[in-house]
C-alpha positions, 0 to 999 in steps of 0.5 A, a space after each residue: 567777370 566782364 559785362 556784356 556790351 549794350 547798344 544805345 537805345 532810346 530812354 525808356 520809363 516803365 511806370 505804374 507797376 509793382 517793381 520787384 527789384 530782386 534785392 533782399 532787405 535786412 528783414 528778408 523781404 524783397 525791395 519794391 518800387 513803382 517805376 524804372 528809368 532805362 538809359 542806354 540799356 541800363 537801369 538809371 533810376 527807380 521810383 520818384 527819381 525815375 518819374 522826374 526825368 524825361 523819357 523817349 518812351 513811356 510804358 504805362 504798365 497799368 498796375 502790372 508786375 515788373 521784375 528782372 528778366 528770367 534766366 535759364 540755368 540749364 537748357 538745350 536751345 538747338 535741340 528744342 528748336 530742331 524738334 519742331 522740324 521732325 516727326 511729331 511724337 511728344 503728345 501721343 498717348 501710347 506707343 502705337 500712336 507714336 508709331 502711327 504719327 511717325 508713319 504719317 510723317 514718313 509718308 509725307 516726307 519721302 525725301 527723308 533718308 532717316 526718320 527722326 523724332 524727339 520727345 516721346 514719353 518714355 513712361 508709355 511702355 512697361 519698364 520704359 522698353 520700346 520695341 523696334 517691331 512697333 515702328 517696323 509696322 509703320 516704317 519698314 524700309 527706312 531707319 527710324 530714330 526717336 529720342 525720349 523726353 529724358 534725352 537719355 533713351 532712344 527708340 529705333 526700328 530694325 533698319 536702324 539696328 541693322 545699320 548700326 550693326 546691332 544684333 544677337 551677340 552685340 557687345 554692350 558699351 561700357 557707357 550705355 545699355 543696348 536693351 536685349 530681349 530674352 533671346 539676346 536680341 536688341 529690343 530697339 531701346 538704347 539707353 545712354 549715349 554709349 548705346 545710341 551715339 553710334 546710331 546718331 553718328 550715322 544721321 545725315 547732317 542737318 542743313 544750315 538753314 534748319 539749324 539757324 531756324 531752330 535757334 530762331 524758334 528758340 529765341 522767339 520762345 524764350 522772349 515770349 516767356 520773359 527769358 533773356 539769358 540761357 546756359 545751353 548745357 550741351 554744345 558739341 564742337 561742330 555746333 559752335 559755328 551754328 551759334 555764331 552764324 545765328 548770332 551774325 544773322 540776327 536770329 538771337 534775342 537772348 544771351 547764351 553761354 555755350 557749355 562744351 560737352 566733355 567726352 569721358 572717352 576722349 577728354 584729353 584730346 578735347 582740351 585744345 578744341 575747348 580753348 579754340 572754341 572759347 577764343 572763337 566765340 569771344 572774338 565772333 560772338 559780340 559779347 552776347 555769346 560766350 563759351 566758358 563752361 564745360 559740360 560733364 555727365 556724371 551719370 544717367 537718369 533714374 527712369 532708365 536705371 542709369 543714374 549712379 546710386 550709392 545703394 542698389 536700385 530696388 527693382 534691380 538689386 545687383 545694379 547701382 546704375 551707370 556712372 559715366 566717369 570713373 571718380 578718379 578720371 572725373 577729378 582729373 578732367 574737372 581739374 584740367 578744365 578748371 586750370 584752363 579757366 573754364 567752369 564745370 557744369 556737371 549733370 548729376 542725378 543719383 546720389 553717387 553721381 552727385 557725390 562724384 561731382 562734389 568730390 571732383 570740384 572739391 579736388 580741383 579747387 584744392 589743386 588749382 589756384 583760388 579764384 571766383 568759381 561758379 561751379 554748377 551741379 545740374 538737376 541735383 535730383 537725389 543728394 545723400 544727407 551727408 552731402 547736403 552741406 557741401 554745396 554751401 561749404 564749397 560754394 557750388 550752385 545747385 541747379 534745379 529744374 523745378 517743373 520736375 518737382 511734382 508727383 507725375 508719371 515719371 515718378 510713379 511709373 518709373 522712379 518710385 519702383 526703382 528708388 523705393 519710397 524713402 529715396 523717392 521722397 528725398 528728391 529735389 530738396 530745393 528748400 533744404 539747400 536754400 536753408 543751408 545757404 547754398 547758391 541755387 539757380 533754376 532752369 528748364 532742361 527744355 525740351 525735356 520739359 517746358 521752357 516757361 519759368 512761370 510754369 516752373 515757379 508754380 511747381 516750385 511753390 506748390 509741388 502739385 500737379 493739379 489743384 486738388 492733388 496733395 503737395 509732393 514732399 511739401 517741406 521742400 516748397 519754397 516761396 514765390 519770392 524765393 522762386 523768382 530769385 532762383 530764376 533771376 539773381 540765382 541764374 545771373 550769379 551762375 552766369 557771372 553776370 554780376 550786373 544782371 538779375 536785379 533792378 538797381 541803378 547801373 544794372 543791365 535792363 533785362 526786364 519782364 512785365 507780367 500781367 499779375 503779381 505772382 505773389 498775389 494770385 492763387 499759387 496754382 494759377 501762376 502759370 496762367 499769368 501772361 507775359 506782357 513784355 520782355 526787354 533785353 538791355 532796354 530793347 523790347 524783344 516781346 510784346 504780349 497782350 
């Protein structure tokens, strides 16, 4: 694994703080210190040794908490940034409010030939089914396309349905669902990309300036939250140029690996493009950007009934969900990209989806020469008991989005009716995988949910939605130390950044300074701890209060 080059920076000392190094002692505790010296973007010394040397800049941290900067093992930076430029739909309380907000935006933007929005709450309609007619009342003359917070569900109006050729008698795609009413007409709800991708292919291209601004917005958000590296988990070939242009424009204060999306219908024809993109990013990304990962979607999501299950859904006894790949084809694809030196990063939500992902990785490892792989199964929402030990046995990283591990409307409105009580209470087994010795990393899936690691740490530790609510599946709560590790060393391991995610001499100086020690505050107040400063390779990228 090659280290990212760092620029020369003034010598920096941060002192008078609790330094959580991320290095675990034989006792199980994590080593701490009280000062850090940084030279040329790397940690030079700790403690008394750090204080003994002169520095160009000295930061008196006044008792604050210094840790390795956070990483995000699964995020969608471009999507999150673009959402801010579209019709606001995220904070509405019901479908009518969403439609009204879309209508206002459309009237304020008569130049927009399509009306777009991202991030509406898909629990706001019974069964997650939204009707085109609700949008038609506000915008009857232009196509409207809205994507839900799960990014697997899309709501469109009648004009969008018409342009996509969706009407009575429409043929269902094999990798999606055009939800129909009792008369066989499309309702306006489209599930999984096989159903909504034909609509998105009609959208006008987003202007270059808007795409660069989106990544700049994401960069500012990440720095303010203490993030310095992310795995962007869904990059299409056409977006590689956007990333490189943003880097060359100086818009990125974080490092990123671009996971190139693998199309189950066309993957063999993508292989040459994958290699070309990797080589191009290596040549033009300055080491700050890489493209060494391939993203697969093994299945959909529980909320839409598209996650692949070993047993049928409770509310649909004839359905086990929607695997996006035939198991044998997934094995062939993962084996092929692994042979080219790429890392597989597989979205897997249902227990069948997770099993298919594990099987594909195991088969690829047996067929191809042995090497240091950092395979990732993302979300790891529902794992069959028989498969839990396979993560450690195969060295596969379980990537969790810890902010999801709480009893909210996603669970009680959509998931539990579909899964039943027993399966519902086996979701997100973070502590179980850690105790089994599996590598674990954390992420956000932003803009599905918040990008802020402190929010995720709070939920990982408490599994509560409010201070007076009971913990959901409390046996899966983990310690603050463990949660910090999953967001730092865990993500660095996933990234192959063996010189990051810890504070030790020689490590890259990616650092975050917090206003309080998250191990010492009331657990339900961790999300309120301010980020005072973020440094990437010794250069400050954020200054908070």
